N, CA, C and O atoms as CSV, one atom per row, in Angstrom:
chain,resi,resn,atom,element,x,y,z
A,1,MET,N,N,26.192,-36.652,-15.286
A,1,MET,CA,C,27.089,-35.498,-15.037
A,1,MET,C,C,26.853,-34.250,-15.847
A,1,MET,O,O,26.900,-33.141,-15.314
A,2,ILE,N,N,26.607,-34.411,-17.084
A,2,ILE,CA,C,26.558,-33.162,-17.828
A,2,ILE,C,C,25.247,-32.423,-17.708
A,2,ILE,O,O,25.153,-31.246,-18.057
A,3,ASN,N,N,24.260,-33.096,-17.226
A,3,ASN,CA,C,22.952,-32.503,-16.797
A,3,ASN,C,C,23.220,-31.596,-15.556
A,3,ASN,O,O,22.835,-30.427,-15.519
A,4,THR,N,N,23.839,-32.143,-14.641
A,4,THR,CA,C,24.341,-31.449,-13.435
A,4,THR,C,C,25.116,-30.170,-13.629
A,4,THR,O,O,24.920,-29.173,-12.934
A,5,LEU,N,N,25.951,-30.233,-14.545
A,5,LEU,CA,C,26.804,-29.170,-15.116
A,5,LEU,C,C,25.836,-28.029,-15.769
A,5,LEU,O,O,25.950,-26.840,-15.472
A,6,LEU,N,N,25.014,-28.454,-16.555
A,6,LEU,CA,C,24.044,-27.530,-17.251
A,6,LEU,C,C,23.200,-26.758,-16.319
A,6,LEU,O,O,23.108,-25.532,-16.391
A,7,VAL,N,N,22.561,-27.504,-15.413
A,7,VAL,CA,C,21.782,-26.876,-14.327
A,7,VAL,C,C,22.674,-25.853,-13.475
A,7,VAL,O,O,22.326,-24.678,-13.358
A,8,GLY,N,N,23.711,-26.300,-12.951
A,8,GLY,CA,C,24.624,-25.711,-12.125
A,8,GLY,C,C,25.152,-24.440,-12.754
A,8,GLY,O,O,25.106,-23.377,-12.134
A,9,SER,N,N,25.669,-24.534,-14.016
A,9,SER,CA,C,26.114,-23.325,-14.615
A,9,SER,C,C,25.005,-22.172,-15.015
A,9,SER,O,O,25.207,-20.958,-14.990
A,10,GLY,N,N,23.819,-22.822,-15.379
A,10,GLY,CA,C,22.707,-21.929,-15.399
A,10,GLY,C,C,22.295,-21.271,-14.343
A,10,GLY,O,O,21.955,-20.090,-14.407
A,11,ALA,N,N,22.280,-22.016,-13.182
A,11,ALA,CA,C,21.912,-21.365,-11.795
A,11,ALA,C,C,22.814,-20.320,-11.456
A,11,ALA,O,O,22.446,-19.351,-10.791
A,12,ALA,N,N,24.062,-20.473,-11.907
A,12,ALA,CA,C,25.198,-19.437,-11.493
A,12,ALA,C,C,24.874,-18.163,-12.208
A,12,ALA,O,O,24.941,-17.063,-11.658
A,13,VAL,N,N,24.474,-18.372,-13.617
A,13,VAL,CA,C,24.122,-17.103,-14.364
A,13,VAL,C,C,22.903,-16.427,-13.718
A,13,VAL,O,O,22.850,-15.237,-13.411
A,14,GLY,N,N,21.983,-17.287,-13.561
A,14,GLY,CA,C,20.777,-16.733,-12.980
A,14,GLY,C,C,20.966,-16.055,-11.730
A,14,GLY,O,O,20.458,-14.934,-11.684
A,15,ALA,N,N,21.557,-16.443,-10.723
A,15,ALA,CA,C,21.885,-16.026,-9.547
A,15,ALA,C,C,22.599,-14.561,-9.650
A,15,ALA,O,O,22.282,-13.574,-8.987
A,16,MET,N,N,23.490,-14.630,-10.494
A,16,MET,CA,C,24.190,-13.282,-10.928
A,16,MET,C,C,23.188,-12.238,-11.482
A,16,MET,O,O,23.205,-11.071,-11.093
A,17,LEU,N,N,22.493,-12.608,-12.219
A,17,LEU,CA,C,21.405,-11.717,-12.789
A,17,LEU,C,C,20.522,-11.188,-11.759
A,17,LEU,O,O,20.254,-9.987,-11.735
A,18,ARG,N,N,20.032,-12.047,-10.869
A,18,ARG,CA,C,19.252,-11.737,-9.679
A,18,ARG,C,C,19.891,-10.679,-8.759
A,18,ARG,O,O,19.270,-9.722,-8.296
A,19,PHE,N,N,21.169,-10.940,-8.545
A,19,PHE,CA,C,21.999,-10.167,-7.744
A,19,PHE,C,C,22.115,-8.774,-8.232
A,19,PHE,O,O,21.962,-7.775,-7.530
A,20,THR,N,N,22.426,-8.792,-9.617
A,20,THR,CA,C,22.589,-7.528,-10.425
A,20,THR,C,C,21.284,-6.676,-10.261
A,20,THR,O,O,21.355,-5.487,-9.950
A,21,LEU,N,N,20.171,-7.267,-10.464
A,21,LEU,CA,C,18.868,-6.602,-10.495
A,21,LEU,C,C,18.477,-6.107,-9.034
A,21,LEU,O,O,17.917,-5.028,-8.842
A,22,ASN,N,N,18.821,-6.990,-8.028
A,22,ASN,CA,C,18.468,-6.536,-6.655
A,22,ASN,C,C,19.341,-5.300,-6.389
A,22,ASN,O,O,18.846,-4.443,-5.657
A,23,ASN,N,N,20.530,-5.098,-6.865
A,23,ASN,CA,C,21.156,-3.844,-6.622
A,23,ASN,C,C,20.823,-2.775,-7.342
A,23,ASN,O,O,21.141,-1.653,-6.947
A,24,TYR,N,N,20.083,-2.975,-8.590
A,24,TYR,CA,C,19.671,-1.993,-9.399
A,24,TYR,C,C,18.485,-1.182,-8.669
A,24,TYR,O,O,18.355,0.040,-8.741
A,25,PHE,N,N,17.665,-2.031,-7.973
A,25,PHE,CA,C,16.351,-1.473,-7.431
A,25,PHE,C,C,16.972,-0.793,-6.132
A,25,PHE,O,O,18.073,-1.183,-5.744
A,26,GLU,N,N,16.284,0.230,-5.438
A,26,GLU,CA,C,16.666,0.918,-4.336
A,26,GLU,C,C,16.525,-0.259,-3.163
A,26,GLU,O,O,15.929,-1.318,-3.359
A,27,PRO,N,N,17.061,0.041,-2.133
A,27,PRO,CA,C,17.057,-0.949,-0.936
A,27,PRO,C,C,15.527,-1.211,-0.637
A,27,PRO,O,O,14.689,-0.358,-0.930
A,28,GLN,N,N,15.229,-2.251,-0.124
A,28,GLN,CA,C,13.993,-2.860,0.205
A,28,GLN,C,C,13.468,-2.139,1.493
A,28,GLN,O,O,14.231,-1.854,2.416
A,29,THR,N,N,12.230,-1.878,1.509
A,29,THR,CA,C,11.563,-1.335,2.753
A,29,THR,C,C,10.478,-2.255,3.108
A,29,THR,O,O,10.382,-3.385,2.628
A,30,LYS,N,N,9.570,-1.691,4.057
A,30,LYS,CA,C,8.384,-2.510,4.440
A,30,LYS,C,C,7.391,-2.501,3.327
A,30,LYS,O,O,6.483,-3.332,3.325
A,31,ARG,N,N,7.509,-1.598,2.368
A,31,ARG,CA,C,6.620,-1.514,1.275
A,31,ARG,C,C,6.794,-2.609,0.248
A,31,ARG,O,O,7.345,-3.652,0.599
A,32,LEU,N,N,6.352,-2.450,-1.035
A,32,LEU,CA,C,6.350,-3.463,-2.006
A,32,LEU,C,C,7.886,-3.741,-2.264
A,32,LEU,O,O,8.686,-2.856,-2.567
A,33,PRO,N,N,8.182,-4.996,-2.118
A,33,PRO,CA,C,9.471,-5.457,-2.469
A,33,PRO,C,C,9.720,-5.589,-4.168
A,33,PRO,O,O,9.649,-6.628,-4.825
A,34,ARG,N,N,9.999,-4.362,-4.614
A,34,ARG,CA,C,10.021,-4.344,-6.103
A,34,ARG,C,C,10.932,-5.195,-6.876
A,34,ARG,O,O,10.567,-5.561,-7.993
A,35,SER,N,N,12.081,-5.555,-6.414
A,35,SER,CA,C,12.938,-6.205,-7.134
A,35,SER,C,C,12.461,-7.655,-7.207
A,35,SER,O,O,12.477,-8.244,-8.288
A,36,THR,N,N,12.019,-8.273,-6.037
A,36,THR,CA,C,11.525,-9.642,-6.119
A,36,THR,C,C,10.370,-9.691,-7.067
A,36,THR,O,O,10.336,-10.557,-7.941
A,37,PHE,N,N,9.445,-8.821,-6.938
A,37,PHE,CA,C,8.241,-8.724,-7.775
A,37,PHE,C,C,8.704,-8.786,-9.271
A,37,PHE,O,O,8.353,-9.675,-10.046
A,38,PHE,N,N,9.486,-7.801,-9.573
A,38,PHE,CA,C,9.976,-7.787,-11.043
A,38,PHE,C,C,10.672,-9.101,-11.519
A,38,PHE,O,O,10.426,-9.663,-12.586
A,39,ILE,N,N,11.618,-9.535,-10.535
A,39,ILE,CA,C,12.450,-10.770,-10.948
A,39,ILE,C,C,11.441,-11.918,-11.211
A,39,ILE,O,O,11.553,-12.617,-12.218
A,40,ASN,N,N,10.471,-12.107,-10.315
A,40,ASN,CA,C,9.638,-13.280,-10.302
A,40,ASN,C,C,8.691,-13.232,-11.515
A,40,ASN,O,O,8.325,-14.265,-12.074
A,41,LEU,N,N,8.265,-11.878,-11.946
A,41,LEU,CA,C,7.447,-11.826,-12.979
A,41,LEU,C,C,8.114,-11.997,-14.379
A,41,LEU,O,O,7.546,-12.605,-15.286
A,42,THR,N,N,9.292,-11.457,-14.502
A,42,THR,CA,C,10.129,-11.566,-15.612
A,42,THR,C,C,10.493,-13.108,-15.806
A,42,THR,O,O,10.439,-13.668,-16.900
A,43,GLY,N,N,10.855,-13.700,-14.667
A,43,GLY,CA,C,11.223,-15.017,-14.662
A,43,GLY,C,C,9.947,-16.003,-15.291
A,43,GLY,O,O,10.129,-16.852,-16.164
A,44,SER,N,N,8.924,-15.764,-14.796
A,44,SER,CA,C,7.614,-16.416,-15.147
A,44,SER,C,C,7.396,-16.284,-16.725
A,44,SER,O,O,7.052,-17.210,-17.459
A,45,PHE,N,N,7.624,-15.138,-17.066
A,45,PHE,CA,C,7.456,-14.922,-18.645
A,45,PHE,C,C,8.446,-15.536,-19.329
A,45,PHE,O,O,8.124,-16.064,-20.394
A,46,LEU,N,N,9.616,-15.598,-18.964
A,46,LEU,CA,C,10.842,-16.096,-19.658
A,46,LEU,C,C,10.742,-17.698,-19.690
A,46,LEU,O,O,11.053,-18.358,-20.681
A,47,LEU,N,N,10.261,-18.255,-18.465
A,47,LEU,CA,C,10.127,-19.616,-18.381
A,47,LEU,C,C,9.133,-20.113,-19.345
A,47,LEU,O,O,9.301,-21.145,-19.995
A,48,GLY,N,N,7.941,-19.246,-19.436
A,48,GLY,CA,C,6.841,-19.654,-20.394
A,48,GLY,C,C,7.388,-19.581,-21.860
A,48,GLY,O,O,6.965,-20.364,-22.711
A,49,ILE,N,N,8.323,-18.642,-22.145
A,49,ILE,CA,C,8.870,-18.565,-23.623
A,49,ILE,C,C,9.619,-19.735,-23.711
A,49,ILE,O,O,9.384,-20.446,-24.688
A,50,PHE,N,N,10.646,-20.178,-22.750
A,50,PHE,CA,C,11.415,-21.254,-22.883
A,50,PHE,C,C,10.693,-22.500,-23.245
A,50,PHE,O,O,11.045,-23.183,-24.207
A,51,PHE,N,N,9.638,-22.817,-22.446
A,51,PHE,CA,C,8.868,-23.931,-22.487
A,51,PHE,C,C,7.995,-23.822,-23.860
A,51,PHE,O,O,7.773,-24.877,-24.454
A,52,GLY,N,N,7.592,-22.852,-24.287
A,52,GLY,CA,C,6.775,-22.588,-25.527
A,52,GLY,C,C,7.744,-22.978,-26.765
A,52,GLY,O,O,7.305,-23.520,-27.779
A,53,MET,N,N,8.958,-22.682,-26.598
A,53,MET,CA,C,9.831,-22.942,-27.679
A,53,MET,C,C,10.082,-24.255,-27.906
A,53,MET,O,O,10.575,-24.589,-28.984
A,54,HIS,N,N,9.796,-25.146,-26.976
A,54,HIS,CA,C,10.059,-26.697,-26.991
A,54,HIS,C,C,11.549,-26.871,-27.348
A,54,HIS,O,O,11.957,-27.405,-28.379
A,55,LEU,N,N,12.339,-26.332,-26.326
A,55,LEU,CA,C,13.843,-26.411,-26.472
A,55,LEU,C,C,14.154,-27.918,-26.165
A,55,LEU,O,O,13.414,-28.684,-25.548
A,56,SER,N,N,15.415,-28.216,-26.720
A,56,SER,CA,C,15.922,-29.401,-26.388
A,56,SER,C,C,16.005,-29.607,-25.061
A,56,SER,O,O,15.807,-28.618,-24.355
A,57,SER,N,N,16.304,-30.876,-24.411
A,57,SER,CA,C,16.374,-31.099,-23.004
A,57,SER,C,C,17.484,-30.420,-22.364
A,57,SER,O,O,17.361,-29.935,-21.240
A,58,SER,N,N,18.678,-30.355,-23.100
A,58,SER,CA,C,19.895,-29.684,-22.723
A,58,SER,C,C,19.679,-28.146,-22.460
A,58,SER,O,O,20.077,-27.545,-21.462
A,59,TRP,N,N,18.994,-27.616,-23.505
A,59,TRP,CA,C,18.945,-26.150,-23.415
A,59,TRP,C,C,17.904,-25.805,-22.322
A,59,TRP,O,O,18.056,-24.813,-21.609
A,60,TYR,N,N,16.831,-26.646,-22.198
A,60,TYR,CA,C,15.795,-26.386,-21.203
A,60,TYR,C,C,16.458,-26.606,-19.802
A,60,TYR,O,O,16.126,-25.830,-18.906
A,61,LEU,N,N,17.348,-27.575,-19.540
A,61,LEU,CA,C,18.111,-27.758,-18.296
A,61,LEU,C,C,18.844,-26.390,-17.986
A,61,LEU,O,O,18.688,-25.766,-16.937
A,62,PHE,N,N,19.556,-26.055,-18.893
A,62,PHE,CA,C,20.348,-24.906,-18.804
A,62,PHE,C,C,19.535,-23.482,-18.530
A,62,PHE,O,O,19.818,-22.701,-17.621
A,63,LEU,N,N,18.579,-23.322,-19.397
A,63,LEU,CA,C,17.859,-22.102,-19.463
A,63,LEU,C,C,16.597,-22.166,-18.308
A,63,LEU,O,O,16.428,-21.247,-17.507
A,64,GLY,N,N,15.816,-23.278,-18.340
A,64,GLY,CA,C,14.685,-23.165,-17.673
A,64,GLY,C,C,14.985,-23.612,-16.165
A,64,GLY,O,O,14.706,-22.902,-15.199
A,65,THR,N,N,15.606,-24.918,-16.073
A,65,THR,CA,C,15.894,-25.187,-14.664
A,65,THR,C,C,17.005,-24.393,-14.052
A,65,THR,O,O,16.853,-23.945,-12.916
A,66,GLY,N,N,18.210,-24.168,-14.780
A,66,GLY,CA,C,19.292,-23.579,-14.185
A,66,GLY,C,C,19.199,-21.925,-14.060
A,66,GLY,O,O,19.242,-21.263,-13.023
A,67,VAL,N,N,19.078,-21.524,-15.227
A,67,VAL,CA,C,18.979,-19.900,-15.118
A,67,VAL,C,C,17.873,-19.467,-14.330
A,67,VAL,O,O,18.004,-18.747,-13.340
A,68,MET,N,N,16.612,-19.967,-14.827
A,68,MET,CA,C,15.468,-19.397,-14.198
A,68,MET,C,C,15.258,-19.850,-12.670
A,68,MET,O,O,14.562,-19.170,-11.916
A,69,GLY,N,N,15.849,-20.950,-12.280
A,69,GLY,CA,C,15.880,-21.391,-11.039
A,69,GLY,C,C,16.844,-20.538,-10.098
A,69,GLY,O,O,16.591,-20.257,-8.927
A,70,GLY,N,N,18.000,-20.168,-10.804
A,70,GLY,CA,C,18.771,-19.230,-9.969
A,70,GLY,C,C,18.372,-17.887,-9.988
A,70,GLY,O,O,18.793,-17.106,-9.135
A,71,TYR,N,N,17.513,-17.501,-10.979
A,71,TYR,CA,C,17.141,-16.000,-11.175
A,71,TYR,C,C,15.967,-15.767,-10.295
A,71,TYR,O,O,15.976,-14.782,-9.556
A,72,THR,N,N,14.884,-16.643,-10.307
A,72,THR,CA,C,13.664,-16.454,-9.540
A,72,THR,C,C,13.980,-16.775,-8.081
A,72,THR,O,O,14.978,-17.432,-7.784
A,73,THR,N,N,13.077,-16.281,-7.127
A,73,THR,CA,C,13.552,-16.551,-5.782
A,73,THR,C,C,12.239,-16.669,-4.995
A,73,THR,O,O,11.700,-15.665,-4.529
A,74,PHE,N,N,11.721,-17.913,-4.847
A,74,PHE,CA,C,10.570,-18.308,-4.117
A,74,PHE,C,C,10.779,-18.179,-2.528
A,74,PHE,O,O,9.806,-17.888,-1.832
A,75,SER,N,N,12.016,-18.390,-1.964
A,75,SER,CA,C,12.301,-18.182,-0.559
A,75,SER,C,C,12.242,-16.912,-0.146
A,75,SER,O,O,11.703,-16.606,0.918
A,76,THR,N,N,12.832,-15.987,-1.012
A,76,THR,CA,C,12.795,-14.529,-0.616
A,76,THR,C,C,11.428,-14.001,-0.768
A,76,THR,O,O,11.021,-13.148,0.021
A,77,PHE,N,N,10.671,-14.456,-1.747
A,77,PHE,CA,C,9.240,-13.941,-1.903
A,77,PHE,C,C,8.365,-14.335,-0.562
A,77,PHE,O,O,7.600,-13.551,0.000
A,78,ASN,N,N,8.589,-15.542,-0.196
A,78,ASN,CA,C,7.820,-15.924,0.987
A,78,ASN,C,C,8.348,-15.292,2.271
A,78,ASN,O,O,7.576,-15.169,3.222
A,79,PHE,N,N,9.587,-14.892,2.358
A,79,PHE,CA,C,9.941,-14.089,3.561
A,79,PHE,C,C,9.381,-12.646,3.547
A,79,PHE,O,O,9.090,-12.139,4.631
A,80,GLU,N,N,9.206,-11.932,2.376
A,80,GLU,CA,C,8.747,-10.827,2.144
A,80,GLU,C,C,7.372,-10.731,2.398
A,80,GLU,O,O,6.916,-9.743,2.973
A,81,VAL,N,N,6.592,-11.765,1.984
A,81,VAL,CA,C,5.061,-11.938,2.330
A,81,VAL,C,C,4.867,-11.974,3.797
A,81,VAL,O,O,3.879,-11.426,4.285
A,82,LEU,N,N,5.785,-12.612,4.572
A,82,LEU,CA,C,5.539,-12.639,5.897
A,82,LEU,C,C,5.743,-11.258,6.559
A,82,LEU,O,O,4.919,-10.820,7.363
A,83,VAL,N,N,6.835,-10.594,6.213
A,83,VAL,CA,C,7.259,-9.239,6.569
A,83,VAL,C,C,5.996,-8.268,6.357
A,83,VAL,O,O,5.548,-7.517,7.223
A,84,LEU,N,N,5.541,-8.407,5.153
A,84,LEU,CA,C,4.409,-7.668,4.774
A,84,LEU,C,C,3.032,-7.947,5.663
A,84,LEU,O,O,2.291,-7.064,6.094
A,85,TRP,N,N,2.872,-9.299,5.827
A,85,TRP,CA,C,1.678,-9.642,6.756
A,85,TRP,C,C,1.923,-9.052,8.223
A,85,TRP,O,O,0.942,-8.731,8.894
A,86,LYS,N,N,3.164,-8.909,8.709
A,86,LYS,CA,C,3.336,-8.369,10.001
A,86,LYS,C,C,3.239,-6.811,10.005
A,86,LYS,O,O,2.765,-6.205,10.967
A,87,ASN,N,N,3.735,-6.158,8.825
A,87,ASN,CA,C,3.749,-4.730,8.870
A,87,ASN,C,C,2.901,-3.941,8.188
A,87,ASN,O,O,2.723,-2.790,8.586
A,88,ASP,N,N,2.264,-4.404,7.099
A,88,ASP,CA,C,1.551,-3.727,6.233
A,88,ASP,C,C,0.423,-4.646,5.473
A,88,ASP,O,O,0.586,-4.983,4.300
A,89,ARG,N,N,-0.600,-4.982,6.145
A,89,ARG,CA,C,-1.700,-5.971,5.515
A,89,ARG,C,C,-2.203,-5.487,4.296
A,89,ARG,O,O,-2.353,-6.353,3.434
A,90,PRO,N,N,-2.546,-4.174,3.949
A,90,PRO,CA,C,-3.003,-3.937,2.431
A,90,PRO,C,C,-1.858,-4.300,1.433
A,90,PRO,O,O,-2.068,-4.895,0.376
A,91,MET,N,N,-0.661,-3.899,1.851
A,91,MET,CA,C,0.410,-4.186,0.773
A,91,MET,C,C,0.751,-5.766,0.856
A,91,MET,O,O,1.396,-6.240,-0.079
A,92,PHE,N,N,0.427,-6.456,1.730
A,92,PHE,CA,C,0.504,-7.995,1.847
A,92,PHE,C,C,-0.357,-8.471,0.835
A,92,PHE,O,O,0.129,-9.179,-0.047
A,93,TYR,N,N,-1.697,-8.162,0.822
A,93,TYR,CA,C,-2.706,-8.649,-0.248
A,93,TYR,C,C,-2.354,-8.312,-1.566
A,93,TYR,O,O,-2.343,-9.157,-2.460
A,94,ARG,N,N,-2.046,-7.051,-1.757
A,94,ARG,CA,C,-1.480,-6.532,-3.096
A,94,ARG,C,C,-0.422,-7.343,-3.665
A,94,ARG,O,O,-0.531,-7.836,-4.788
A,95,TYR,N,N,0.582,-7.495,-2.942
A,95,TYR,CA,C,1.703,-8.189,-3.225
A,95,TYR,C,C,1.547,-9.656,-3.616
A,95,TYR,O,O,2.053,-10.157,-4.620
A,96,LEU,N,N,0.823,-10.264,-2.753
A,96,LEU,CA,C,0.521,-11.702,-2.861
A,96,LEU,C,C,-0.389,-11.960,-4.001
A,96,LEU,O,O,-0.150,-12.970,-4.663
A,97,ILE,N,N,-1.369,-11.231,-4.335
A,97,ILE,CA,C,-2.338,-11.444,-5.331
A,97,ILE,C,C,-1.715,-11.044,-6.552
A,97,ILE,O,O,-1.804,-11.775,-7.539
A,98,GLY,N,N,-1.003,-9.804,-6.598
A,98,GLY,CA,C,-0.253,-9.325,-7.708
A,98,GLY,C,C,0.808,-10.402,-8.187
A,98,GLY,O,O,0.902,-10.710,-9.375
A,99,SER,N,N,1.554,-10.925,-7.253
A,99,SER,CA,C,2.665,-11.800,-7.678
A,99,SER,C,C,2.055,-12.994,-8.272
A,99,SER,O,O,2.535,-13.362,-9.344
A,100,TYR,N,N,1.022,-13.710,-7.739
A,100,TYR,CA,C,0.664,-14.888,-8.243
A,100,TYR,C,C,-0.207,-14.787,-9.503
A,100,TYR,O,O,-0.127,-15.571,-10.449
A,101,GLY,N,N,-1.130,-13.639,-9.415
A,101,GLY,CA,C,-2.061,-13.373,-10.568
A,101,GLY,C,C,-1.211,-12.980,-11.789
A,101,GLY,O,O,-1.370,-13.511,-12.888
A,102,LEU,N,N,-0.366,-12.090,-11.558
A,102,LEU,CA,C,0.512,-11.503,-12.689
A,102,LEU,C,C,1.475,-12.565,-13.274
A,102,LEU,O,O,1.731,-12.726,-14.467
A,103,GLY,N,N,1.974,-13.279,-12.192
A,103,GLY,CA,C,2.927,-14.396,-12.419
A,103,GLY,C,C,2.301,-15.362,-13.443
A,103,GLY,O,O,2.871,-15.634,-14.500
A,104,LEU,N,N,1.156,-15.848,-13.102
A,104,LEU,CA,C,0.344,-16.695,-14.061
A,104,LEU,C,C,0.157,-15.995,-15.539
A,104,LEU,O,O,0.393,-16.582,-16.595
A,105,LEU,N,N,-0.241,-14.832,-15.446
A,105,LEU,CA,C,-0.418,-14.117,-16.764
A,105,LEU,C,C,0.865,-13.981,-17.545
A,105,LEU,O,O,0.903,-14.121,-18.767
A,106,CYS,N,N,1.883,-13.711,-16.819
A,106,CYS,CA,C,3.274,-13.740,-17.561
A,106,CYS,C,C,3.667,-14.904,-18.070
A,106,CYS,O,O,4.250,-14.983,-19.151
A,107,SER,N,N,3.341,-16.047,-17.227
A,107,SER,CA,C,3.757,-17.401,-17.792
A,107,SER,C,C,2.954,-17.661,-19.060
A,107,SER,O,O,3.535,-17.952,-20.105
A,108,PHE,N,N,1.628,-17.563,-18.987
A,108,PHE,CA,C,0.807,-17.690,-20.081
A,108,PHE,C,C,1.248,-16.870,-21.288
A,108,PHE,O,O,1.406,-17.428,-22.374
A,109,LEU,N,N,1.455,-15.539,-21.131
A,109,LEU,CA,C,1.941,-14.776,-22.235
A,109,LEU,C,C,3.377,-15.229,-22.772
A,109,LEU,O,O,3.631,-15.117,-23.972
A,110,GLY,N,N,4.233,-15.698,-21.949
A,110,GLY,CA,C,5.491,-16.083,-22.375
A,110,GLY,C,C,5.308,-17.502,-23.080
A,110,GLY,O,O,6.105,-17.758,-23.982
A,111,LEU,N,N,4.489,-18.302,-22.808
A,111,LEU,CA,C,4.212,-19.559,-23.456
A,111,LEU,C,C,3.749,-19.358,-24.824
A,111,LEU,O,O,4.174,-20.007,-25.779
A,112,MET,N,N,2.744,-18.314,-24.902
A,112,MET,CA,C,2.275,-17.993,-26.172
A,112,MET,C,C,3.322,-17.372,-27.145
A,112,MET,O,O,3.386,-17.704,-28.328
A,113,VAL,N,N,4.147,-16.441,-26.561
A,113,VAL,CA,C,5.330,-15.902,-27.378
A,113,VAL,C,C,6.170,-17.107,-27.842
A,113,VAL,O,O,6.381,-17.323,-29.035
A,114,GLY,N,N,6.656,-17.908,-26.811
A,114,GLY,CA,C,7.578,-18.938,-27.161
A,114,GLY,C,C,6.974,-19.931,-28.282
A,114,GLY,O,O,7.696,-20.375,-29.175
A,115,SER,N,N,5.707,-20.227,-28.187
A,115,SER,CA,C,5.139,-20.981,-29.319
A,115,SER,C,C,5.211,-20.327,-30.515
A,115,SER,O,O,5.281,-21.072,-31.492
A,116,LEU,N,N,5.215,-19.060,-30.741
A,116,LEU,CA,C,5.460,-18.351,-32.020
A,116,LEU,C,C,6.932,-18.318,-32.562
A,116,LEU,O,O,7.141,-18.012,-33.736
A,117,ILE,N,N,7.858,-18.606,-31.780
A,117,ILE,CA,C,9.126,-18.467,-32.039
A,117,ILE,C,C,9.676,-19.702,-32.836
A,117,ILE,O,O,10.860,-19.745,-33.169
């Protein structure tokens, strides 16, 4: 039961952070979905840090599974990829390759930073 509460409360925090950042960026267009791009890259970096820090299972459930699970947004990313596929093929390729390539790099850098903390 406590693990469920840790994940659920963390997810609520992450979702509120994502909502706040989505509102900070200007409204989405057919061009690069900047808020999702930023959120997913920073989420990859932070998750790498949390994993590299070797947090206790309770802290990892709250921060890693909960906060980062509520903060990052795979379903929105996939929807935006489909919209770009339909409307702007060059941006589709840049967004897809940039998100996955930079996401992996951010995860790796976060892991390195987290292992130093």
